[in-house]
MMTF fields as JSON, N, C-alpha, C and O atoms, coordinates in Angstrom:
{
  "mmtfVersion": "1.0.0",
  "mmtfProducer": "UNKNOWN",
  "numBonds": 439,
  "numAtoms": 440,
  "numGroups": 110,
  "numChains": 1,
  "numModels": 1,
  "chainsPerModel": [1],
  "groupsPerChain": [110],
  "chainIdList": ["A"],
  "bondAtomList": [4, 2, 8, 6, 12, 10, 16, 14, 20, 18, 24, 22, 28, 26, 32, 30, 36, 34, 40, 38, 44, 42, 48, 46, 52, 50, 56, 54, 60, 58, 64, 62, 68, 66, 72, 70, 76, 74, 80, 78, 84, 82, 88, 86, 92, 90, 96, 94, 100, 98, 104, 102, 108, 106, 112, 110, 116, 114, 120, 118, 124, 122, 128, 126, 132, 130, 136, 134, 140, 138, 144, 142, 148, 146, 152, 150, 156, 154, 160, 158, 164, 162, 168, 166, 172, 170, 176, 174, 180, 178, 184, 182, 188, 186, 192, 190, 196, 194, 200, 198, 204, 202, 208, 206, 212, 210, 216, 214, 220, 218, 224, 222, 228, 226, 232, 230, 236, 234, 240, 238, 244, 242, 248, 246, 252, 250, 256, 254, 260, 258, 264, 262, 268, 266, 272, 270, 276, 274, 280, 278, 284, 282, 288, 286, 292, 290, 296, 294, 300, 298, 304, 302, 308, 306, 312, 310, 316, 314, 320, 318, 324, 322, 328, 326, 332, 330, 336, 334, 340, 338, 344, 342, 348, 346, 352, 350, 356, 354, 360, 358, 364, 362, 368, 366, 372, 370, 376, 374, 380, 378, 384, 382, 388, 386, 392, 390, 396, 394, 400, 398, 404, 402, 408, 406, 412, 410, 416, 414, 420, 418, 424, 422, 428, 426, 432, 430, 436, 434],
  "bondOrderList": [1, 1, 1, 1, 1, 1, 1, 1, 1, 1, 1, 1, 1, 1, 1, 1, 1, 1, 1, 1, 1, 1, 1, 1, 1, 1, 1, 1, 1, 1, 1, 1, 1, 1, 1, 1, 1, 1, 1, 1, 1, 1, 1, 1, 1, 1, 1, 1, 1, 1, 1, 1, 1, 1, 1, 1, 1, 1, 1, 1, 1, 1, 1, 1, 1, 1, 1, 1, 1, 1, 1, 1, 1, 1, 1, 1, 1, 1, 1, 1, 1, 1, 1, 1, 1, 1, 1, 1, 1, 1, 1, 1, 1, 1, 1, 1, 1, 1, 1, 1, 1, 1, 1, 1, 1, 1, 1, 1, 1],
  "groupList": [{"groupName": "MET", "atomNameList": ["N", "CA", "C", "O"], "elementList": ["N", "C", "C", "O"], "formalChargeList": [0, 0, 0, 0], "bondAtomList": [1, 0, 2, 1, 3, 2], "bondOrderList": [1, 1, 2], "singleLetterCode": "M", "chemCompType": "L-PEPTIDE LINKING"}, {"groupName": "ASP", "atomNameList": ["N", "CA", "C", "O"], "elementList": ["N", "C", "C", "O"], "formalChargeList": [0, 0, 0, 0], "bondAtomList": [1, 0, 2, 1, 3, 2], "bondOrderList": [1, 1, 2], "singleLetterCode": "D", "chemCompType": "L-PEPTIDE LINKING"}, {"groupName": "TRP", "atomNameList": ["N", "CA", "C", "O"], "elementList": ["N", "C", "C", "O"], "formalChargeList": [0, 0, 0, 0], "bondAtomList": [1, 0, 2, 1, 3, 2], "bondOrderList": [1, 1, 2], "singleLetterCode": "W", "chemCompType": "L-PEPTIDE LINKING"}, {"groupName": "ILE", "atomNameList": ["N", "CA", "C", "O"], "elementList": ["N", "C", "C", "O"], "formalChargeList": [0, 0, 0, 0], "bondAtomList": [1, 0, 2, 1, 3, 2], "bondOrderList": [1, 1, 2], "singleLetterCode": "I", "chemCompType": "L-PEPTIDE LINKING"}, {"groupName": "ARG", "atomNameList": ["N", "CA", "C", "O"], "elementList": ["N", "C", "C", "O"], "formalChargeList": [0, 0, 0, 0], "bondAtomList": [1, 0, 2, 1, 3, 2], "bondOrderList": [1, 1, 2], "singleLetterCode": "R", "chemCompType": "L-PEPTIDE LINKING"}, {"groupName": "THR", "atomNameList": ["N", "CA", "C", "O"], "elementList": ["N", "C", "C", "O"], "formalChargeList": [0, 0, 0, 0], "bondAtomList": [1, 0, 2, 1, 3, 2], "bondOrderList": [1, 1, 2], "singleLetterCode": "T", "chemCompType": "L-PEPTIDE LINKING"}, {"groupName": "ALA", "atomNameList": ["N", "CA", "C", "O"], "elementList": ["N", "C", "C", "O"], "formalChargeList": [0, 0, 0, 0], "bondAtomList": [1, 0, 2, 1, 3, 2], "bondOrderList": [1, 1, 2], "singleLetterCode": "A", "chemCompType": "L-PEPTIDE LINKING"}, {"groupName": "PHE", "atomNameList": ["N", "CA", "C", "O"], "elementList": ["N", "C", "C", "O"], "formalChargeList": [0, 0, 0, 0], "bondAtomList": [1, 0, 2, 1, 3, 2], "bondOrderList": [1, 1, 2], "singleLetterCode": "F", "chemCompType": "L-PEPTIDE LINKING"}, {"groupName": "PRO", "atomNameList": ["N", "CA", "C", "O"], "elementList": ["N", "C", "C", "O"], "formalChargeList": [0, 0, 0, 0], "bondAtomList": [1, 0, 2, 1, 3, 2], "bondOrderList": [1, 1, 2], "singleLetterCode": "P", "chemCompType": "L-PEPTIDE LINKING"}, {"groupName": "LEU", "atomNameList": ["N", "CA", "C", "O"], "elementList": ["N", "C", "C", "O"], "formalChargeList": [0, 0, 0, 0], "bondAtomList": [1, 0, 2, 1, 3, 2], "bondOrderList": [1, 1, 2], "singleLetterCode": "L", "chemCompType": "L-PEPTIDE LINKING"}, {"groupName": "VAL", "atomNameList": ["N", "CA", "C", "O"], "elementList": ["N", "C", "C", "O"], "formalChargeList": [0, 0, 0, 0], "bondAtomList": [1, 0, 2, 1, 3, 2], "bondOrderList": [1, 1, 2], "singleLetterCode": "V", "chemCompType": "L-PEPTIDE LINKING"}, {"groupName": "GLY", "atomNameList": ["N", "CA", "C", "O"], "elementList": ["N", "C", "C", "O"], "formalChargeList": [0, 0, 0, 0], "bondAtomList": [1, 0, 2, 1, 3, 2], "bondOrderList": [1, 1, 2], "singleLetterCode": "G", "chemCompType": "PEPTIDE LINKING"}, {"groupName": "ASN", "atomNameList": ["N", "CA", "C", "O"], "elementList": ["N", "C", "C", "O"], "formalChargeList": [0, 0, 0, 0], "bondAtomList": [1, 0, 2, 1, 3, 2], "bondOrderList": [1, 1, 2], "singleLetterCode": "N", "chemCompType": "L-PEPTIDE LINKING"}, {"groupName": "LYS", "atomNameList": ["N", "CA", "C", "O"], "elementList": ["N", "C", "C", "O"], "formalChargeList": [0, 0, 0, 0], "bondAtomList": [1, 0, 2, 1, 3, 2], "bondOrderList": [1, 1, 2], "singleLetterCode": "K", "chemCompType": "L-PEPTIDE LINKING"}, {"groupName": "GLU", "atomNameList": ["N", "CA", "C", "O"], "elementList": ["N", "C", "C", "O"], "formalChargeList": [0, 0, 0, 0], "bondAtomList": [1, 0, 2, 1, 3, 2], "bondOrderList": [1, 1, 2], "singleLetterCode": "E", "chemCompType": "L-PEPTIDE LINKING"}, {"groupName": "TYR", "atomNameList": ["N", "CA", "C", "O"], "elementList": ["N", "C", "C", "O"], "formalChargeList": [0, 0, 0, 0], "bondAtomList": [1, 0, 2, 1, 3, 2], "bondOrderList": [1, 1, 2], "singleLetterCode": "Y", "chemCompType": "L-PEPTIDE LINKING"}, {"groupName": "SER", "atomNameList": ["N", "CA", "C", "O"], "elementList": ["N", "C", "C", "O"], "formalChargeList": [0, 0, 0, 0], "bondAtomList": [1, 0, 2, 1, 3, 2], "bondOrderList": [1, 1, 2], "singleLetterCode": "S", "chemCompType": "L-PEPTIDE LINKING"}, {"groupName": "HIS", "atomNameList": ["N", "CA", "C", "O"], "elementList": ["N", "C", "C", "O"], "formalChargeList": [0, 0, 0, 0], "bondAtomList": [1, 0, 2, 1, 3, 2], "bondOrderList": [1, 1, 2], "singleLetterCode": "H", "chemCompType": "L-PEPTIDE LINKING"}, {"groupName": "GLN", "atomNameList": ["N", "CA", "C", "O"], "elementList": ["N", "C", "C", "O"], "formalChargeList": [0, 0, 0, 0], "bondAtomList": [1, 0, 2, 1, 3, 2], "bondOrderList": [1, 1, 2], "singleLetterCode": "Q", "chemCompType": "L-PEPTIDE LINKING"}, {"groupName": "CYS", "atomNameList": ["N", "CA", "C", "O"], "elementList": ["N", "C", "C", "O"], "formalChargeList": [0, 0, 0, 0], "bondAtomList": [1, 0, 2, 1, 3, 2], "bondOrderList": [1, 1, 2], "singleLetterCode": "C", "chemCompType": "L-PEPTIDE LINKING"}],
  "groupTypeList": [0, 1, 2, 3, 4, 5, 6, 4, 6, 7, 6, 8, 6, 3, 7, 6, 3, 9, 6, 0, 10, 3, 11, 10, 11, 9, 10, 5, 12, 3, 11, 13, 10, 14, 3, 9, 6, 11, 3, 10, 8, 3, 6, 4, 2, 3, 9, 3, 6, 8, 9, 9, 15, 16, 9, 7, 17, 3, 11, 2, 10, 0, 17, 4, 7, 4, 18, 6, 14, 4, 11, 10, 11, 8, 9, 19, 4, 5, 19, 17, 11, 8, 9, 11, 4, 14, 4, 9, 11, 4, 15, 11, 6, 15, 4, 13, 19, 9, 6, 19, 2, 12, 12, 5, 16, 12, 4, 15, 15, 4],
  "groupIdList": [1, 2, 3, 4, 5, 6, 7, 8, 9, 10, 11, 12, 13, 14, 15, 16, 17, 18, 19, 20, 21, 22, 23, 24, 25, 26, 27, 28, 29, 30, 31, 32, 33, 34, 35, 36, 37, 38, 39, 40, 41, 42, 43, 44, 45, 46, 47, 48, 49, 50, 51, 52, 53, 54, 55, 56, 57, 58, 59, 60, 61, 62, 63, 64, 65, 66, 67, 68, 69, 70, 71, 72, 73, 74, 75, 76, 77, 78, 79, 80, 81, 82, 83, 84, 85, 86, 87, 88, 89, 90, 91, 92, 93, 94, 95, 96, 97, 98, 99, 100, 101, 102, 103, 104, 105, 106, 107, 108, 109, 110],
  "secStructList": [7, 7, 2, 2, 2, 2, 2, 2, 2, 2, 2, 2, 2, 2, 2, 2, 2, 2, 2, 2, 2, 2, 2, 2, 2, 2, 2, 2, 2, 2, 6, 6, 1, 6, 6, 6, 4, 4, 4, 2, 2, 2, 2, 2, 2, 2, 6, 2, 2, 2, 2, 2, 2, 2, 2, 2, 2, 2, 2, 2, 2, 2, 2, 2, 2, 2, 2, 2, 2, 2, 6, 7, 1, 7, 5, 7, 6, 6, 6, 7, 7, 5, 3, 3, 3, 3, 3, 3, 3, 6, 6, 3, 3, 3, 3, 3, 3, 6, 6, 6, 7, 7, 3, 3, 3, 4, 4, 4, 6, 7],
  "xCoordList": [185.4, 184.395, 184.575, 184.95, 184.307, 184.471, 183.212, 182.203, 183.281, 182.2, 180.939, 179.842, 181.057, 179.859, 179.026, 177.796, 179.687, 178.948, 178.278, 177.163, 178.957, 178.354, 177.149, 176.128, 177.261, 176.139, 174.95, 173.8, 175.218, 174.124, 173.402, 172.18, 174.141, 173.513, 172.622, 171.582, 173.03, 172.256, 171.243, 170.564, 171.118, 170.23, 168.771, 168.159, 168.173, 166.771, 166.569, 165.562, 167.504, 167.381, 167.521, 166.816, 168.425, 168.607, 167.351, 166.933, 166.746, 165.522, 164.365, 163.529, 164.306, 163.254, 163.411, 162.421, 164.637, 164.867, 164.515, 163.928, 164.869, 164.49, 162.974, 162.432, 162.288, 160.824, 160.233, 159.245, 160.833, 160.35, 160.549, 159.661, 161.701, 161.971, 160.994, 160.474, 160.751, 159.77, 158.385, 157.629, 158.04, 156.74, 156.559, 155.469, 157.614, 157.531, 157.265, 156.478, 157.914, 157.659, 156.229, 155.608, 155.702, 154.317, 153.334, 152.363, 153.575, 152.671, 152.692, 151.66, 153.84, 153.925, 153.09, 152.405, 153.15, 152.356, 150.875, 150.03, 150.551, 149.133, 148.503, 147.317, 149.289, 148.757, 148.289, 147.497, 148.755, 148.343, 146.989, 146.358, 146.528, 145.225, 144.186, 144.341, 143.13, 142.152, 141.413, 141.145, 141.084, 140.31, 141.128, 140.58, 142.418, 143.276, 144.008, 144.783, 143.784, 144.514, 144.204, 145.005, 143.075, 142.697, 143.518, 143.622, 144.109, 144.875, 146.352, 147.102, 146.771, 148.187, 148.683, 149.769, 147.936, 148.452, 148.611, 149.558, 147.71, 147.806, 148.977, 149.726, 149.131, 150.207, 151.576, 152.525, 151.69, 152.98, 153.361, 154.537, 152.388, 152.688, 153.005, 153.826, 152.373, 152.643, 154.066, 154.689, 154.578, 155.929, 157.019, 158.187, 156.666, 157.648, 158.001, 159.091, 157.105, 157.341, 158.596, 159.386, 158.83, 160.072, 161.319, 162.343, 161.247, 162.39, 162.686, 163.842, 161.644, 161.839, 162.365, 163.241, 161.829, 162.32, 163.795, 164.576, 164.177, 165.57, 166.506, 167.597, 166.111, 166.947, 167.101, 168.199, 166.011, 166.071, 166.953, 167.778, 166.792, 167.564, 169.061, 169.896, 169.396, 170.801, 171.404, 172.525, 170.678, 171.176, 171.368, 172.354, 170.423, 170.514, 171.696, 172.43, 171.885, 173.0, 174.335, 175.282, 174.419, 175.66, 175.967, 177.119, 174.942, 175.115, 175.608, 176.519, 175.01, 175.419, 176.834, 177.581, 177.219, 178.588, 179.597, 180.679, 179.248, 180.138, 180.285, 181.38, 179.185, 179.264, 180.129, 180.907, 180.007, 180.812, 182.299, 183.141, 182.622, 184.031, 184.609, 185.787, 183.78, 184.239, 184.149, 184.674, 183.488, 183.339, 182.187, 182.155, 181.239, 180.083, 178.902, 178.722, 178.099, 176.912, 177.242, 178.406, 176.204, 176.42, 177.102, 176.715, 178.125, 178.891, 178.798, 178.647, 178.889, 178.854, 180.143, 181.224, 180.024, 181.226, 181.972, 183.131, 181.341, 181.98, 182.771, 183.96, 182.097, 182.732, 182.952, 183.54, 182.498, 182.597, 181.839, 182.209, 180.784, 179.905, 178.796, 178.691, 177.973, 176.894, 175.747, 175.439, 175.125, 173.97, 172.689, 172.64, 171.658, 170.357, 169.554, 170.117, 168.251, 167.382, 167.323, 167.631, 166.925, 166.813, 165.512, 164.457, 165.606, 164.451, 164.315, 165.302, 163.095, 162.868, 162.735, 161.915, 163.543, 163.523, 163.204, 162.861, 163.314, 163.013, 163.931, 163.494, 165.191, 166.179, 166.511, 167.539, 165.686, 165.903, 166.161, 166.007, 166.557, 166.773, 168.061, 169.042, 168.03, 169.197, 169.113, 168.065, 170.234, 170.292, 170.927, 171.778, 170.508, 171.058, 172.052, 171.766, 173.223, 174.262, 173.83, 173.289, 174.073, 173.722, 174.694, 174.362, 175.889, 176.906, 176.917, 176.897, 176.949, 177.074, 175.798, 175.754, 174.791, 173.482, 173.527, 172.591, 174.595, 174.643, 173.86, 173.772, 173.298, 172.589, 173.569, 174.467, 173.398, 174.245, 173.363, 172.477, 173.588, 172.812, 173.048, 174.086, 172.073, 172.201, 173.308, 173.721, 173.792, 174.87, 176.203, 177.129, 176.307, 177.551, 177.566, 178.634, 176.407, 176.413, 175.903, 175.808, 175.577, 175.138, 176.28, 176.104],
  "yCoordList": [-142.087, -143.053, -143.436, -142.614, -144.664, -145.121, -144.844, -144.384, -145.124, -144.747, -145.563, -145.057, -146.824, -147.641, -147.123, -147.16, -146.645, -146.067, -144.763, -144.469, -143.992, -142.762, -143.07, -142.386, -144.083, -144.471, -144.952, -144.681, -145.658, -146.106, -144.925, -144.951, -143.898, -142.728, -141.991, -141.448, -141.973, -141.28, -142.183, -141.72, -143.44, -144.396, -143.944, -144.049, -143.442, -143.005, -141.909, -141.909, -140.987, -139.919, -140.478, -140.051, -141.425, -142.034, -142.786, -142.699, -143.529, -144.255, -143.3, -143.589, -142.173, -141.187, -140.598, -140.397, -140.322, -139.788, -140.833, -140.497, -142.101, -143.162, -143.306, -143.509, -143.201, -143.276, -142.115, -142.286, -140.946, -139.8, -140.006, -139.682, -140.539, -140.775, -141.807, -141.64, -142.868, -143.877, -143.263, -143.547, -142.423, -141.754, -140.832, -140.753, -140.129, -139.247, -140.074, -139.672, -141.219, -142.096, -142.601, -142.666, -142.963, -143.431, -142.314, -142.534, -141.121, -140.0, -139.638, -139.28, -139.728, -139.445, -140.445, -140.07, -141.703, -142.72, -142.618, -142.911, -142.203, -142.053, -140.926, -140.983, -139.899, -138.78, -139.17, -138.45, -140.281, -140.744, -141.43, -141.566, -141.864, -142.511, -141.419, -140.61, -141.387, -140.306, -140.257, -139.172, -141.397, -141.434, -140.894, -140.229, -141.173, -140.773, -139.457, -139.029, -138.812, -137.586, -136.45, -135.525, -136.493, -135.417, -135.371, -134.32, -136.511, -136.514, -136.193, -136.118, -136.006, -135.751, -134.455, -134.461, -133.333, -132.109, -132.269, -131.739, -132.981, -133.205, -134.136, -133.9, -135.171, -136.135, -135.492, -135.864, -134.538, -133.86, -133.076, -133.023, -132.467, -131.731, -132.686, -132.368, -133.828, -134.812, -135.349, -135.694, -135.421, -135.938, -135.008, -135.394, -133.8, -132.895, -133.323, -133.012, -134.023, -134.435, -135.302, -135.017, -136.343, -137.108, -136.267, -136.477, -135.326, -134.454, -133.578, -133.44, -132.983, -132.158, -132.979, -132.527, -134.188, -135.059, -135.388, -135.325, -135.734, -136.113, -134.929, -135.11, -133.722, -132.549, -132.276, -131.971, -132.384, -132.201, -133.262, -132.944, -134.51, -135.608, -135.46, -135.685, -135.088, -134.891, -133.77, -133.9, -132.681, -131.577, -131.976, -131.593, -132.75, -133.184, -134.129, -133.995, -135.078, -136.026, -135.3, -135.599, -134.351, -133.582, -132.804, -132.737, -132.224, -131.496, -132.428, -132.078, -133.613, -134.565, -135.085, -135.294, -135.298, -135.728, -134.636, -134.933, -133.366, -132.274, -132.205, -131.961, -132.419, -132.436, -133.586, -133.418, -134.745, -135.901, -135.653, -136.071, -134.983, -134.672, -133.734, -133.83, -132.828, -131.899, -132.495, -131.915, -133.655, -134.277, -133.721, -133.878, -133.074, -132.481, -133.423, -134.031, -133.553, -134.395, -135.839, -136.202, -136.655, -138.067, -138.828, -138.707, -139.615, -140.367, -141.862, -142.279, -142.654, -144.106, -144.599, -144.086, -145.587, -146.101, -147.081, -147.395, -147.563, -148.502, -147.8, -148.061, -146.904, -146.266, -144.773, -144.129, -144.214, -142.785, -141.932, -140.788, -142.494, -141.745, -141.083, -141.319, -140.268, -139.584, -140.538, -141.452, -140.307, -141.106, -140.381, -139.151, -141.147, -140.598, -140.233, -139.986, -140.2, -139.793, -140.873, -142.038, -140.468, -141.411, -142.199, -141.635, -143.501, -144.398, -145.161, -145.418, -145.52, -146.321, -147.777, -148.12, -148.631, -150.049, -150.864, -150.315, -152.144, -153.059, -152.819, -152.913, -152.512, -152.361, -150.901, -150.62, -149.992, -148.576, -147.802, -148.31, -146.561, -145.675, -146.049, -146.475, -145.882, -146.134, -145.268, -144.702, -145.174, -144.461, -145.365, -146.196, -145.197, -145.972, -145.09, -143.933, -145.656, -144.92, -144.684, -145.581, -143.481, -143.164, -143.788, -143.95, -144.138, -144.662, -146.186, -146.774, -146.838, -148.298, -149.006, -150.236, -148.298, -148.796, -149.662, -150.42, -149.565, -150.278, -149.499, -148.273, -150.208, -149.573, -149.237, -150.023, -148.071, -147.629, -147.262, -146.418, -147.881, -147.626, -146.199, -145.598, -145.67, -144.294, -144.098, -142.962, -145.147, -144.98, -144.627, -144.176, -144.83, -144.503, -143.106, -142.606, -142.454, -141.125, -140.055, -138.896, -140.379, -139.373, -138.926, -138.078],
  "zCoordList": [222.16, 221.782, 220.322, 219.486, 220.044, 218.672, 217.855, 218.389, 216.579, 215.672, 215.896, 215.66, 216.35, 216.545, 217.715, 217.667, 218.755, 219.883, 219.481, 219.911, 218.661, 218.176, 217.283, 217.364, 216.443, 215.576, 216.414, 216.068, 217.504, 218.375, 219.001, 219.148, 219.367, 219.98, 218.982, 219.355, 217.722, 216.696, 215.992, 215.076, 216.381, 215.708, 215.657, 214.594, 216.756, 216.638, 215.597, 214.888, 215.498, 214.504, 213.089, 212.176, 212.914, 211.592, 211.167, 210.012, 212.105, 211.774, 211.484, 210.627, 212.182, 211.904, 210.513, 209.81, 210.11, 208.766, 207.711, 206.683, 207.956, 207.015, 206.925, 205.838, 208.061, 208.049, 207.255, 206.541, 207.378, 206.622, 205.128, 204.339, 204.725, 203.302, 202.738, 201.635, 203.497, 203.057, 202.988, 202.059, 203.961, 203.957, 202.78, 202.215, 202.398, 201.224, 199.971, 199.114, 199.866, 198.724, 198.693, 197.632, 199.869, 199.922, 199.599, 198.875, 200.127, 199.857, 198.38, 197.813, 197.765, 196.331, 195.534, 194.582, 195.921, 195.222, 195.553, 194.707, 196.779, 197.149, 196.345, 196.019, 196.02, 195.248, 193.865, 193.257, 193.36, 192.035, 192.052, 191.004, 193.213, 193.344, 193.584, 194.498, 192.774, 192.843, 194.174, 194.69, 194.727, 195.967, 197.147, 198.025, 197.171, 198.29, 198.054, 198.909, 196.925, 196.586, 197.554, 197.681, 198.232, 199.152, 200.424, 201.057, 200.813, 202.062, 201.862, 202.835, 200.639, 200.359, 201.001, 201.579, 200.928, 201.581, 203.096, 203.678, 203.721, 205.166, 205.475, 206.423, 204.695, 204.923, 204.745, 205.435, 203.836, 203.66, 204.902, 205.262, 205.562, 206.793, 207.944, 208.804, 207.963, 209.017, 208.891, 209.895, 207.678, 207.459, 207.975, 208.01, 208.372, 208.944, 210.371, 210.85, 211.052, 212.445, 212.608, 213.507, 211.795, 211.969, 211.721, 212.371, 210.797, 210.54, 211.748, 212.15, 212.33, 213.517, 214.685, 215.422, 214.855, 215.92, 215.724, 216.674, 214.511, 214.266, 214.484, 215.024, 214.079, 214.317, 215.808, 216.274, 216.554, 218.009, 218.649, 219.505, 218.248, 218.829, 218.524, 219.401, 217.304, 216.94, 217.778, 218.271, 217.943, 218.761, 220.21, 220.841, 220.743, 222.138, 222.344, 223.322, 221.437, 221.56, 221.417, 222.145, 220.488, 220.34, 221.622, 222.052, 222.223, 223.48, 224.579, 225.329, 224.677, 225.72, 225.47, 226.426, 224.22, 223.924, 224.276, 224.783, 224.008, 224.391, 225.901, 226.409, 226.623, 228.075, 228.561, 229.5, 227.943, 228.354, 228.099, 228.894, 227.011, 226.732, 227.781, 228.125, 228.29, 229.319, 230.716, 231.667, 230.86, 232.172, 232.972, 234.193, 232.317, 232.975, 232.831, 231.775, 233.868, 233.808, 234.144, 234.312, 234.239, 234.586, 233.445, 232.282, 233.801, 232.807, 233.092, 234.24, 232.042, 232.132, 232.78, 232.492, 233.648, 234.298, 233.39, 233.657, 232.335, 231.425, 230.321, 230.134, 229.592, 228.436, 228.622, 227.754, 229.722, 230.032, 229.025, 228.762, 228.47, 227.58, 228.384, 229.587, 227.755, 228.466, 228.795, 228.029, 229.944, 230.344, 229.969, 229.959, 229.662, 229.317, 230.549, 231.615, 230.404, 231.513, 232.586, 232.335, 233.774, 234.879, 234.739, 234.448, 234.951, 234.855, 236.154, 236.843, 236.481, 237.672, 237.263, 236.411, 237.874, 237.575, 238.806, 239.854, 238.683, 239.777, 240.975, 242.122, 240.712, 241.785, 242.077, 242.693, 241.658, 241.914, 240.638, 239.527, 240.833, 239.685, 238.949, 239.558, 237.638, 236.802, 235.555, 235.243, 234.85, 233.575, 232.535, 232.853, 231.292, 230.186, 229.43, 229.123, 229.136, 228.427, 226.976, 226.328, 226.478, 225.098, 224.106, 222.931, 224.568, 223.664, 223.634, 222.553, 224.797, 224.802, 225.249, 225.227, 225.639, 226.048, 227.307, 227.56, 228.101, 229.375, 230.418, 230.351, 231.373, 232.474, 233.588, 233.891, 234.196, 235.292, 236.463, 236.329, 237.611, 238.798, 239.295, 239.02, 240.027, 240.477, 241.506, 241.74, 242.118, 243.087, 242.42, 243.094, 241.099, 240.396, 239.809, 239.458, 239.691, 239.112, 240.056, 239.652, 241.269, 242.236, 243.085, 243.96]
}
């Protein structure tokens, strides 16, 4: 797989980390306002959630990529990347590829 497909798979984690960095900047500035200074300790703990999500997501994507390299689990018929969870659509069950974001019908991975 090329680097752009890998970047697409890790995109949610990257956006979560960016949201956390922006949130830290906002919380730092909110702490300077006397009226809002009381919520800063709570907001700092809330900012841990995007970090935990991104770490979990990175670990899950790495696991799925390792499985795809070994040929284990459902694979995309276009790029042979790992498929995500099964979803129900208008025409039946399908999975979205983590690498190229194409939809794959359940008849190709069952």
